[in-house]
N, CA, C and O atoms as a CHARMM CRD file, in Angstrom:
* protein
*
  340
    1    1 ARG  N     -4.22700  15.45200  -8.04000 PROA 1      0.00000
    2    1 ARG  CA    -5.60400  15.89600  -8.17000 PROA 1      0.00000
    3    1 ARG  C     -6.35200  15.07900  -9.20800 PROA 1      0.00000
    4    1 ARG  O     -7.48600  14.66100  -8.97500 PROA 1      0.00000
    5    2 ASN  N     -5.72100  14.85100 -10.35200 PROA 2      0.00000
    6    2 ASN  CA    -6.39300  14.09100 -11.40300 PROA 2      0.00000
    7    2 ASN  C     -6.69400  12.67400 -10.94600 PROA 2      0.00000
    8    2 ASN  O     -7.76100  12.13700 -11.24600 PROA 2      0.00000
    9    3 ALA  N     -5.76700  12.06900 -10.22700 PROA 3      0.00000
   10    3 ALA  CA    -5.99200  10.70800  -9.72100 PROA 3      0.00000
   11    3 ALA  C     -7.16500  10.70500  -8.75300 PROA 3      0.00000
   12    3 ALA  O     -7.98400   9.78700  -8.78100 PROA 3      0.00000
   13    4 GLN  N     -7.25600  11.70000  -7.91200 PROA 4      0.00000
   14    4 GLN  CA    -8.36300  11.77900  -6.96000 PROA 4      0.00000
   15    4 GLN  C     -9.69100  11.95200  -7.68400 PROA 4      0.00000
   16    4 GLN  O    -10.68300  11.32100  -7.32100 PROA 4      0.00000
   17    5 ARG  N     -9.71500  12.80900  -8.71100 PROA 5      0.00000
   18    5 ARG  CA   -10.94900  12.99300  -9.48400 PROA 5      0.00000
   19    5 ARG  C    -11.33800  11.70400 -10.19900 PROA 5      0.00000
   20    5 ARG  O    -12.51300  11.34100 -10.24700 PROA 5      0.00000
   21    6 MET  N    -10.33700  11.01300 -10.75500 PROA 6      0.00000
   22    6 MET  CA   -10.61400   9.76700 -11.45500 PROA 6      0.00000
   23    6 MET  C    -11.14500   8.71900 -10.47500 PROA 6      0.00000
   24    6 MET  O    -12.06800   7.97300 -10.80100 PROA 6      0.00000
   25    7 LYS  N    -10.56500   8.66500  -9.28600 PROA 7      0.00000
   26    7 LYS  CA   -11.04600   7.72500  -8.27200 PROA 7      0.00000
   27    7 LYS  C    -12.50400   8.00100  -7.92800 PROA 7      0.00000
   28    7 LYS  O    -13.30700   7.07200  -7.84000 PROA 7      0.00000
   29    8 GLU  N    -12.84700   9.25800  -7.73700 PROA 8      0.00000
   30    8 GLU  CA   -14.23100   9.61300  -7.41000 PROA 8      0.00000
   31    8 GLU  C    -15.17400   9.23600  -8.54400 PROA 8      0.00000
   32    8 GLU  O    -16.26200   8.71400  -8.30100 PROA 8      0.00000
   33    9 THR  N    -14.76600   9.49800  -9.77400 PROA 9      0.00000
   34    9 THR  CA   -15.59700   9.15100 -10.92200 PROA 9      0.00000
   35    9 THR  C    -15.83000   7.65200 -10.98000 PROA 9      0.00000
   36    9 THR  O    -16.96400   7.20400 -11.14900 PROA 9      0.00000
   37   10 LEU  N    -14.76300   6.87100 -10.83900 PROA 10     0.00000
   38   10 LEU  CA   -14.89700   5.41500 -10.87700 PROA 10     0.00000
   39   10 LEU  C    -15.68900   4.89200  -9.68800 PROA 10     0.00000
   40   10 LEU  O    -16.47900   3.95700  -9.82000 PROA 10     0.00000
   41   11 ARG  N    -15.47400   5.49600  -8.53400 PROA 11     0.00000
   42   11 ARG  CA   -16.18000   5.06800  -7.32200 PROA 11     0.00000
   43   11 ARG  C    -17.68500   5.25800  -7.47600 PROA 11     0.00000
   44   11 ARG  O    -18.47500   4.46300  -6.96500 PROA 11     0.00000
   45   12 ASN  N    -18.07500   6.31200  -8.18000 PROA 12     0.00000
   46   12 ASN  CA   -19.49500   6.62000  -8.35500 PROA 12     0.00000
   47   12 ASN  C    -20.10800   5.97300  -9.59900 PROA 12     0.00000
   48   12 ASN  O    -21.31300   6.09300  -9.82200 PROA 12     0.00000
   49   13 SER  N    -19.30200   5.29300 -10.40600 PROA 13     0.00000
   50   13 SER  CA   -19.80600   4.77400 -11.67000 PROA 13     0.00000
   51   13 SER  C    -20.39700   3.37100 -11.60000 PROA 13     0.00000
   52   13 SER  O    -20.90500   2.87300 -12.60500 PROA 13     0.00000
   53   14 GLY  N    -20.34700   2.74000 -10.47100 PROA 14     0.00000
   54   14 GLY  CA   -20.94700   1.41800 -10.35100 PROA 14     0.00000
   55   14 GLY  C    -20.27400   0.60500  -9.27300 PROA 14     0.00000
   56   14 GLY  O    -19.16500   0.90900  -8.83400 PROA 14     0.00000
   57   15 SER  N    -20.97200  -0.44000  -8.85400 PROA 15     0.00000
   58   15 SER  CA   -20.45700  -1.22600  -7.73400 PROA 15     0.00000
   59   15 SER  C    -19.16300  -1.94200  -8.08000 PROA 15     0.00000
   60   15 SER  O    -18.31900  -2.12500  -7.20400 PROA 15     0.00000
   61   16 ASN  N    -18.98100  -2.34900  -9.31900 PROA 16     0.00000
   62   16 ASN  CA   -17.77300  -3.04800  -9.70800 PROA 16     0.00000
   63   16 ASN  C    -16.55000  -2.14700  -9.53800 PROA 16     0.00000
   64   16 ASN  O    -15.55300  -2.55300  -8.94200 PROA 16     0.00000
   65   17 TYR  N    -16.63000  -0.94100 -10.05600 PROA 17     0.00000
   66   17 TYR  CA   -15.52700   0.01100  -9.90000 PROA 17     0.00000
   67   17 TYR  C    -15.41200   0.48400  -8.45600 PROA 17     0.00000
   68   17 TYR  O    -14.31000   0.71500  -7.95800 PROA 17     0.00000
   69   18 SER  N    -16.52300   0.62200  -7.80300 PROA 18     0.00000
   70   18 SER  CA   -16.52400   1.06000  -6.41100 PROA 18     0.00000
   71   18 SER  C    -15.73300   0.08700  -5.53900 PROA 18     0.00000
   72   18 SER  O    -14.94200   0.50400  -4.69400 PROA 18     0.00000
   73   19 ASP  N    -15.95100  -1.20100  -5.74700 PROA 19     0.00000
   74   19 ASP  CA   -15.21400  -2.20900  -4.98400 PROA 19     0.00000
   75   19 ASP  C    -13.72300  -2.13500  -5.27400 PROA 19     0.00000
   76   19 ASP  O    -12.90400  -2.24600  -4.36200 PROA 19     0.00000
   77   20 LEU  N    -13.36600  -1.94800  -6.54400 PROA 20     0.00000
   78   20 LEU  CA   -11.95700  -1.82500  -6.89600 PROA 20     0.00000
   79   20 LEU  C    -11.33300  -0.58500  -6.26500 PROA 20     0.00000
   80   20 LEU  O    -10.17400  -0.60900  -5.85000 PROA 20     0.00000
   81   21 MET  N    -12.09600   0.48600  -6.19400 PROA 21     0.00000
   82   21 MET  CA   -11.57800   1.71700  -5.59000 PROA 21     0.00000
   83   21 MET  C    -11.34000   1.53000  -4.09500 PROA 21     0.00000
   84   21 MET  O    -10.35800   2.03600  -3.55100 PROA 21     0.00000
   85   22 LYS  N    -12.23300   0.80600  -3.43600 PROA 22     0.00000
   86   22 LYS  CA   -12.04600   0.52000  -2.01200 PROA 22     0.00000
   87   22 LYS  C    -10.80400  -0.33500  -1.80500 PROA 22     0.00000
   88   22 LYS  O    -10.01800  -0.09900  -0.88800 PROA 22     0.00000
   89   23 GLN  N    -10.63500  -1.33800  -2.67700 PROA 23     0.00000
   90   23 GLN  CA    -9.44800  -2.17800  -2.58900 PROA 23     0.00000
   91   23 GLN  C     -8.18600  -1.35800  -2.84000 PROA 23     0.00000
   92   23 GLN  O     -7.17000  -1.55400  -2.17400 PROA 23     0.00000
   93   24 LEU  N     -8.25500  -0.44400  -3.79800 PROA 24     0.00000
   94   24 LEU  CA    -7.12100   0.42100  -4.10900 PROA 24     0.00000
   95   24 LEU  C     -6.77700   1.30600  -2.91900 PROA 24     0.00000
   96   24 LEU  O     -5.60700   1.44800  -2.56400 PROA 24     0.00000
   97   25 ASP  N     -7.79200   1.90000  -2.30500 PROA 25     0.00000
   98   25 ASP  CA    -7.56400   2.73700  -1.12600 PROA 25     0.00000
   99   25 ASP  C     -6.92800   1.93800   0.00900 PROA 25     0.00000
  100   25 ASP  O     -6.00800   2.41500   0.67300 PROA 25     0.00000
  101   26 ASN  N     -7.42300   0.72100   0.22500 PROA 26     0.00000
  102   26 ASN  CA    -6.86400  -0.12400   1.29100 PROA 26     0.00000
  103   26 ASN  C     -5.41200  -0.48400   1.00500 PROA 26     0.00000
  104   26 ASN  O     -4.57500  -0.45400   1.90700 PROA 26     0.00000
  105   27 ALA  N     -5.11400  -0.82100  -0.23600 PROA 27     0.00000
  106   27 ALA  CA    -3.74500  -1.17700  -0.59800 PROA 27     0.00000
  107   27 ALA  C     -2.81500   0.02800  -0.46400 PROA 27     0.00000
  108   27 ALA  O     -1.68000  -0.11200  -0.00800 PROA 27     0.00000
  109   28 GLU  N     -3.29100   1.20500  -0.85900 PROA 28     0.00000
  110   28 GLU  CA    -2.48600   2.42300  -0.71000 PROA 28     0.00000
  111   28 GLU  C     -2.21900   2.71800   0.75900 PROA 28     0.00000
  112   28 GLU  O     -1.11100   3.10800   1.12800 PROA 28     0.00000
  113   29 SER  N     -3.22800   2.53400   1.59100 PROA 29     0.00000
  114   29 SER  CA    -3.06400   2.76600   3.02700 PROA 29     0.00000
  115   29 SER  C     -2.06400   1.78600   3.62900 PROA 29     0.00000
  116   29 SER  O     -1.21400   2.17100   4.43200 PROA 29     0.00000
  117   30 GLU  N     -2.16900   0.52700   3.24000 PROA 30     0.00000
  118   30 GLU  CA    -1.24700  -0.49800   3.73900 PROA 30     0.00000
  119   30 GLU  C      0.17700  -0.20600   3.29200 PROA 30     0.00000
  120   30 GLU  O      1.11700  -0.36800   4.07000 PROA 30     0.00000
  121   31 LEU  N      0.34200   0.22100   2.05100 PROA 31     0.00000
  122   31 LEU  CA     1.66800   0.56500   1.54200 PROA 31     0.00000
  123   31 LEU  C      2.26600   1.72700   2.32800 PROA 31     0.00000
  124   31 LEU  O      3.42600   1.67100   2.73800 PROA 31     0.00000
  125   32 ALA  N      1.48600   2.76800   2.53800 PROA 32     0.00000
  126   32 ALA  CA     1.96900   3.93500   3.28000 PROA 32     0.00000
  127   32 ALA  C      2.31300   3.56400   4.71800 PROA 32     0.00000
  128   32 ALA  O      3.32700   4.01600   5.24900 PROA 32     0.00000
  129   33 ALA  N      1.48100   2.74900   5.34500 PROA 33     0.00000
  130   33 ALA  CA     1.73200   2.34700   6.73600 PROA 33     0.00000
  131   33 ALA  C      2.99200   1.50700   6.84200 PROA 33     0.00000
  132   33 ALA  O      3.78800   1.70100   7.76100 PROA 33     0.00000
  133   34 SER  N      3.18500   0.58900   5.92700 PROA 34     0.00000
  134   34 SER  CA     4.37400  -0.25900   5.99200 PROA 34     0.00000
  135   34 SER  C      5.63900   0.54500   5.70600 PROA 34     0.00000
  136   34 SER  O      6.67200   0.31000   6.33300 PROA 34     0.00000
  137   35 GLN  N      5.57200   1.48600   4.77300 PROA 35     0.00000
  138   35 GLN  CA     6.73000   2.32800   4.49700 PROA 35     0.00000
  139   35 GLN  C      7.07300   3.20500   5.69900 PROA 35     0.00000
  140   35 GLN  O      8.24800   3.41100   6.00500 PROA 35     0.00000
  141   36 GLU  N      6.06600   3.71200   6.36800 PROA 36     0.00000
  142   36 GLU  CA     6.29700   4.51800   7.56600 PROA 36     0.00000
  143   36 GLU  C      6.89700   3.66800   8.68100 PROA 36     0.00000
  144   36 GLU  O      7.79900   4.11300   9.39200 PROA 36     0.00000
  145   37 ALA  N      6.39600   2.44900   8.83100 PROA 37     0.00000
  146   37 ALA  CA     6.91300   1.55200   9.86000 PROA 37     0.00000
  147   37 ALA  C      8.37800   1.19700   9.58600 PROA 37     0.00000
  148   37 ALA  O      9.18500   1.12000  10.51200 PROA 37     0.00000
  149   38 ILE  N      8.71500   0.98400   8.31900 PROA 38     0.00000
  150   38 ILE  CA    10.10100   0.68900   7.94700 PROA 38     0.00000
  151   38 ILE  C     10.99300   1.86700   8.28800 PROA 38     0.00000
  152   38 ILE  O     12.08000   1.68900   8.83800 PROA 38     0.00000
  153   39 LYS  N     10.54200   3.06700   7.96500 PROA 39     0.00000
  154   39 LYS  CA    11.32600   4.27100   8.27600 PROA 39     0.00000
  155   39 LYS  C     11.53000   4.41000   9.78100 PROA 39     0.00000
  156   39 LYS  O     12.62900   4.72300  10.23900 PROA 39     0.00000
  157   40 ASN  N     10.45900   4.17600  10.54900 PROA 40     0.00000
  158   40 ASN  CA    10.56700   4.27900  12.00000 PROA 40     0.00000
  159   40 ASN  C     11.53800   3.24400  12.57100 PROA 40     0.00000
  160   40 ASN  O     12.33400   3.54600  13.46000 PROA 40     0.00000
  161   41 LEU  N     11.46100   2.01500  12.04300 PROA 41     0.00000
  162   41 LEU  CA    12.38500   0.97000  12.50000 PROA 41     0.00000
  163   41 LEU  C     13.82600   1.34200  12.19600 PROA 41     0.00000
  164   41 LEU  O     14.71200   1.16600  13.03300 PROA 41     0.00000
  165   42 GLU  N     14.05600   1.85500  11.00000 PROA 42     0.00000
  166   42 GLU  CA    15.40800   2.25800  10.63200 PROA 42     0.00000
  167   42 GLU  C     15.91300   3.36100  11.55000 PROA 42     0.00000
  168   42 GLU  O     17.07300   3.35000  11.96200 PROA 42     0.00000
  169   43 ASP  N     15.04600   4.30900  11.86800 PROA 43     0.00000
  170   43 ASP  CA    15.42100   5.39100  12.77800 PROA 43     0.00000
  171   43 ASP  C     15.73200   4.85300  14.17800 PROA 43     0.00000
  172   43 ASP  O     16.72600   5.24200  14.79000 PROA 43     0.00000
  173   44 GLN  N     14.87600   3.95800  14.68000 PROA 44     0.00000
  174   44 GLN  CA    15.08600   3.37600  16.00500 PROA 44     0.00000
  175   44 GLN  C     16.37900   2.58600  16.05900 PROA 44     0.00000
  176   44 GLN  O     17.12000   2.66500  17.03900 PROA 44     0.00000
  177   45 GLN  N     16.65100   1.83200  15.02100 PROA 45     0.00000
  178   45 GLN  CA    17.86200   1.01800  15.00700 PROA 45     0.00000
  179   45 GLN  C     19.10100   1.90400  14.93700 PROA 45     0.00000
  180   45 GLN  O     20.10800   1.61600  15.58500 PROA 45     0.00000
  181   46 SER  N     19.03400   2.97700  14.15800 PROA 46     0.00000
  182   46 SER  CA    20.19500   3.86400  14.03700 PROA 46     0.00000
  183   46 SER  C     20.47600   4.60800  15.34400 PROA 46     0.00000
  184   46 SER  O     21.61400   4.98700  15.61800 PROA 46     0.00000
  185   47 ARG  N     19.42600   4.81400  16.14900 PROA 47     0.00000
  186   47 ARG  CA    19.60400   5.45700  17.45800 PROA 47     0.00000
  187   47 ARG  C     19.92700   4.44400  18.55100 PROA 47     0.00000
  188   47 ARG  O     20.18000   4.82500  19.69300 PROA 47     0.00000
  189   48 GLY  N     19.92000   3.16900  18.21300 PROA 48     0.00000
  190   48 GLY  CA    20.23600   2.12800  19.18000 PROA 48     0.00000
  191   48 GLY  C     19.09700   1.79600  20.12700 PROA 48     0.00000
  192   48 GLY  O     19.32800   1.23100  21.19600 PROA 48     0.00000
  193   49 GLU  N     17.88500   2.13300  19.75800 PROA 49     0.00000
  194   49 GLU  CA    16.72800   1.89300  20.62000 PROA 49     0.00000
  195   49 GLU  C     16.22900   0.45500  20.56400 PROA 49     0.00000
  196   49 GLU  O     15.55700  -0.00400  21.48700 PROA 49     0.00000
  197   50 ILE  N     16.55300  -0.25800  19.48700 PROA 50     0.00000
  198   50 ILE  CA    16.16300  -1.66400  19.38200 PROA 50     0.00000
  199   50 ILE  C     17.38400  -2.48200  18.96900 PROA 50     0.00000
  200   50 ILE  O     18.31400  -1.97000  18.34600 PROA 50     0.00000
  201   51 SER  N     17.35700  -3.75000  19.32600 PROA 51     0.00000
  202   51 SER  CA    18.47900  -4.62800  18.99100 PROA 51     0.00000
  203   51 SER  C     18.47200  -4.94800  17.50100 PROA 51     0.00000
  204   51 SER  O     17.45300  -4.81000  16.82300 PROA 51     0.00000
  205   52 ILE  N     19.61200  -5.37100  17.01400 PROA 52     0.00000
  206   52 ILE  CA    19.71400  -5.72100  15.60300 PROA 52     0.00000
  207   52 ILE  C     18.84500  -6.92500  15.27000 PROA 52     0.00000
  208   52 ILE  O     18.31700  -7.02300  14.16200 PROA 52     0.00000
  209   53 GLU  N     18.69100  -7.84400  16.22300 PROA 53     0.00000
  210   53 GLU  CA    17.84600  -9.02000  15.99600 PROA 53     0.00000
  211   53 GLU  C     16.38100  -8.61100  15.83300 PROA 53     0.00000
  212   53 GLU  O     15.69500  -9.07300  14.92100 PROA 53     0.00000
  213   54 ALA  N     15.92000  -7.75300  16.71700 PROA 54     0.00000
  214   54 ALA  CA    14.53900  -7.26600  16.63500 PROA 54     0.00000
  215   54 ALA  C     14.33500  -6.46800  15.35000 PROA 54     0.00000
  216   54 ALA  O     13.30100  -6.57900  14.69200 PROA 54     0.00000
  217   55 TYR  N     15.32800  -5.67200  15.01100 PROA 55     0.00000
  218   55 TYR  CA    15.25100  -4.87900  13.78100 PROA 55     0.00000
  219   55 TYR  C     15.11500  -5.78800  12.57000 PROA 55     0.00000
  220   55 TYR  O     14.24200  -5.57400  11.72900 PROA 55     0.00000
  221   56 LYS  N     15.97200  -6.80200  12.47300 PROA 56     0.00000
  222   56 LYS  CA    15.95100  -7.71000  11.31800 PROA 56     0.00000
  223   56 LYS  C     14.60200  -8.42300  11.19900 PROA 56     0.00000
  224   56 LYS  O     14.05400  -8.54900  10.10500 PROA 56     0.00000
  225   57 LYS  N     14.08500  -8.87900  12.31200 PROA 57     0.00000
  226   57 LYS  CA    12.80000  -9.58700  12.30200 PROA 57     0.00000
  227   57 LYS  C     11.68300  -8.64700  11.86000 PROA 57     0.00000
  228   57 LYS  O     10.91300  -8.96300  10.95300 PROA 57     0.00000
  229   58 ASP  N     11.60700  -7.50000  12.50600 PROA 58     0.00000
  230   58 ASP  CA    10.52700  -6.55000  12.20900 PROA 58     0.00000
  231   58 ASP  C     10.63100  -5.97400  10.80000 PROA 58     0.00000
  232   58 ASP  O      9.62000  -5.82600  10.11400 PROA 58     0.00000
  233   59 ILE  N     11.84700  -5.64900  10.36400 PROA 59     0.00000
  234   59 ILE  CA    12.00500  -5.05400   9.03700 PROA 59     0.00000
  235   59 ILE  C     11.58200  -6.05300   7.96400 PROA 59     0.00000
  236   59 ILE  O     10.98200  -5.67800   6.95700 PROA 59     0.00000
  237   60 ASN  N     11.89800  -7.32200   8.18800 PROA 60     0.00000
  238   60 ASN  CA    11.50000  -8.36400   7.24300 PROA 60     0.00000
  239   60 ASN  C      9.97100  -8.44700   7.15700 PROA 60     0.00000
  240   60 ASN  O      9.41400  -8.54500   6.06400 PROA 60     0.00000
  241   61 ASP  N      9.30300  -8.40700   8.30300 PROA 61     0.00000
  242   61 ASP  CA     7.83700  -8.45200   8.32000 PROA 61     0.00000
  243   61 ASP  C      7.22200  -7.26700   7.57900 PROA 61     0.00000
  244   61 ASP  O      6.28900  -7.43700   6.79400 PROA 61     0.00000
  245   62 TYR  N      7.74500  -6.07000   7.82900 PROA 62     0.00000
  246   62 TYR  CA     7.19700  -4.87700   7.17500 PROA 62     0.00000
  247   62 TYR  C      7.52200  -4.84800   5.67900 PROA 62     0.00000
  248   62 TYR  O      6.72400  -4.35500   4.88200 PROA 62     0.00000
  249   63 GLN  N      8.67200  -5.36400   5.30000 PROA 63     0.00000
  250   63 GLN  CA     8.99400  -5.42600   3.87700 PROA 63     0.00000
  251   63 GLN  C      8.05200  -6.38600   3.15200 PROA 63     0.00000
  252   63 GLN  O      7.66200  -6.13000   2.01300 PROA 63     0.00000
  253   64 LYS  N      7.68900  -7.48300   3.80200 PROA 64     0.00000
  254   64 LYS  CA     6.72200  -8.40900   3.21200 PROA 64     0.00000
  255   64 LYS  C      5.36700  -7.72800   3.06000 PROA 64     0.00000
  256   64 LYS  O      4.70600  -7.88500   2.03400 PROA 64     0.00000
  257   65 ARG  N      4.94800  -6.96800   4.08000 PROA 65     0.00000
  258   65 ARG  CA     3.68000  -6.23900   3.99000 PROA 65     0.00000
  259   65 ARG  C      3.71700  -5.22100   2.86400 PROA 65     0.00000
  260   65 ARG  O      2.74500  -5.06500   2.12500 PROA 65     0.00000
  261   66 ARG  N      4.85300  -4.52200   2.73400 PROA 66     0.00000
  262   66 ARG  CA     5.00000  -3.52800   1.67900 PROA 66     0.00000
  263   66 ARG  C      4.92800  -4.19100   0.30300 PROA 66     0.00000
  264   66 ARG  O      4.24400  -3.70500  -0.59700 PROA 66     0.00000
  265   67 ASP  N      5.64100  -5.30100   0.15500 PROA 67     0.00000
  266   67 ASP  CA     5.63500  -6.01400  -1.12100 PROA 67     0.00000
  267   67 ASP  C      4.23500  -6.51800  -1.47700 PROA 67     0.00000
  268   67 ASP  O      3.82100  -6.45400  -2.63500 PROA 67     0.00000
  269   68 LYS  N      3.51800  -7.01400  -0.48200 PROA 68     0.00000
  270   68 LYS  CA     2.15200  -7.49500  -0.71300 PROA 68     0.00000
  271   68 LYS  C      1.24200  -6.33500  -1.14500 PROA 68     0.00000
  272   68 LYS  O      0.42100  -6.48700  -2.04900 PROA 68     0.00000
  273   69 ALA  N      1.39400  -5.18600  -0.49400 PROA 69     0.00000
  274   69 ALA  CA     0.58600  -4.01600  -0.84700 PROA 69     0.00000
  275   69 ALA  C      0.90700  -3.54800  -2.26100 PROA 69     0.00000
  276   69 ALA  O      0.00000  -3.20800  -3.02100 PROA 69     0.00000
  277   70 GLU  N      2.19300  -3.52800  -2.62300 PROA 70     0.00000
  278   70 GLU  CA     2.57800  -3.12600  -3.97300 PROA 70     0.00000
  279   70 GLU  C      2.01500  -4.09500  -5.00800 PROA 70     0.00000
  280   70 GLU  O      1.55300  -3.68100  -6.07100 PROA 70     0.00000
  281   71 SER  N      2.05700  -5.37200  -4.69100 PROA 71     0.00000
  282   71 SER  CA     1.50400  -6.38000  -5.58800 PROA 71     0.00000
  283   71 SER  C     -0.00700  -6.18800  -5.75100 PROA 71     0.00000
  284   71 SER  O     -0.53400  -6.29500  -6.85800 PROA 71     0.00000
  285   72 SER  N     -0.68800  -5.90700  -4.65900 PROA 72     0.00000
  286   72 SER  CA    -2.12900  -5.65600  -4.71000 PROA 72     0.00000
  287   72 SER  C     -2.43700  -4.43100  -5.56500 PROA 72     0.00000
  288   72 SER  O     -3.35200  -4.45700  -6.38800 PROA 72     0.00000
  289   73 LEU  N     -1.67300  -3.36400  -5.37000 PROA 73     0.00000
  290   73 LEU  CA    -1.87500  -2.14900  -6.16700 PROA 73     0.00000
  291   73 LEU  C     -1.70000  -2.43900  -7.64900 PROA 73     0.00000
  292   73 LEU  O     -2.51400  -2.01500  -8.46900 PROA 73     0.00000
  293   74 ASN  N     -0.64600  -3.15700  -7.99100 PROA 74     0.00000
  294   74 ASN  CA    -0.40200  -3.46200  -9.40200 PROA 74     0.00000
  295   74 ASN  C     -1.52600  -4.30600  -9.98500 PROA 74     0.00000
  296   74 ASN  O     -1.94300  -4.08100 -11.12100 PROA 74     0.00000
  297   75 GLY  N     -2.01800  -5.27100  -9.22400 PROA 75     0.00000
  298   75 GLY  CA    -3.11700  -6.10900  -9.69700 PROA 75     0.00000
  299   75 GLY  C     -4.39400  -5.32300  -9.90300 PROA 75     0.00000
  300   75 GLY  O     -5.09600  -5.52200 -10.89400 PROA 75     0.00000
  301   76 ILE  N     -4.69800  -4.43500  -8.97900 PROA 76     0.00000
  302   76 ILE  CA    -5.90700  -3.61500  -9.08700 PROA 76     0.00000
  303   76 ILE  C     -5.80600  -2.68100 -10.28900 PROA 76     0.00000
  304   76 ILE  O     -6.76400  -2.53800 -11.04800 PROA 76     0.00000
  305   77 LEU  N     -4.65500  -2.05000 -10.46100 PROA 77     0.00000
  306   77 LEU  CA    -4.48100  -1.14600 -11.60000 PROA 77     0.00000
  307   77 LEU  C     -4.57900  -1.90100 -12.91800 PROA 77     0.00000
  308   77 LEU  O     -5.12100  -1.37900 -13.89200 PROA 77     0.00000
  309   78 LEU  N     -4.06600  -3.11300 -12.95900 PROA 78     0.00000
  310   78 LEU  CA    -4.17200  -3.92600 -14.16300 PROA 78     0.00000
  311   78 LEU  C     -5.63000  -4.25300 -14.46900 PROA 78     0.00000
  312   78 LEU  O     -6.06000  -4.16700 -15.61900 PROA 78     0.00000
  313   79 ARG  N     -6.39100  -4.63000 -13.44000 PROA 79     0.00000
  314   79 ARG  CA    -7.82100  -4.92000 -13.64700 PROA 79     0.00000
  315   79 ARG  C     -8.56800  -3.68500 -14.13000 PROA 79     0.00000
  316   79 ARG  O     -9.43500  -3.78000 -14.99800 PROA 79     0.00000
  317   80 LEU  N     -8.23300  -2.52200 -13.56700 PROA 80     0.00000
  318   80 LEU  CA    -8.89000  -1.28600 -14.00500 PROA 80     0.00000
  319   80 LEU  C     -8.56900  -0.98600 -15.46500 PROA 80     0.00000
  320   80 LEU  O     -9.44800  -0.59500 -16.23200 PROA 80     0.00000
  321   81 ARG  N     -7.30900  -1.16900 -15.84500 PROA 81     0.00000
  322   81 ARG  CA    -6.93600  -0.94200 -17.24200 PROA 81     0.00000
  323   81 ARG  C     -7.72200  -1.86100 -18.17700 PROA 81     0.00000
  324   81 ARG  O     -8.20500  -1.43800 -19.22700 PROA 81     0.00000
  325   82 GLU  N     -7.83700  -3.12700 -17.77200 PROA 82     0.00000
  326   82 GLU  CA    -8.56600  -4.08700 -18.61100 PROA 82     0.00000
  327   82 GLU  C    -10.04300  -3.72700 -18.71900 PROA 82     0.00000
  328   82 GLU  O    -10.63700  -3.86000 -19.78900 PROA 82     0.00000
  329   83 LYS  N    -10.63400  -3.27700 -17.63200 PROA 83     0.00000
  330   83 LYS  CA   -12.05900  -2.94300 -17.63100 PROA 83     0.00000
  331   83 LYS  C    -12.35800  -1.67600 -18.42400 PROA 83     0.00000
  332   83 LYS  O    -13.45700  -1.52900 -18.95800 PROA 83     0.00000
  333   84 THR  N    -11.40400  -0.76900 -18.50600 PROA 84     0.00000
  334   84 THR  CA   -11.64400   0.50200 -19.19400 PROA 84     0.00000
  335   84 THR  C    -11.31800   0.44400 -20.66700 PROA 84     0.00000
  336   84 THR  O    -11.50900   1.43200 -21.37800 PROA 84     0.00000
  337   85 ARG  N    -10.83200  -0.68600 -21.14600 PROA 85     0.00000
  338   85 ARG  CA   -10.53200  -0.82300 -22.58200 PROA 85     0.00000
  339   85 ARG  C    -11.74900  -1.18700 -23.35100 PROA 85     0.00000
  340   85 ARG  O    -11.68500  -1.34400 -24.57000 PROA 85     0.00000
């Protein structure tokens, strides 16, 4: 709840923070989507619905997306910390 209130406050406090909040929301969405996709792939592979080759290829792609989203989140949070000091 506090994070949501803080996001709303920053989003309404100016275009600079508003843009960062949009970027933060996008990165959070990408992280959640990639984590869900990884879970689904793991489930499909454990049930034998996809081949190990397809699993390895797809899991690698989603892990890269997840890592990129985490990196984006960390960068945005760092910029917010610097701006609020």
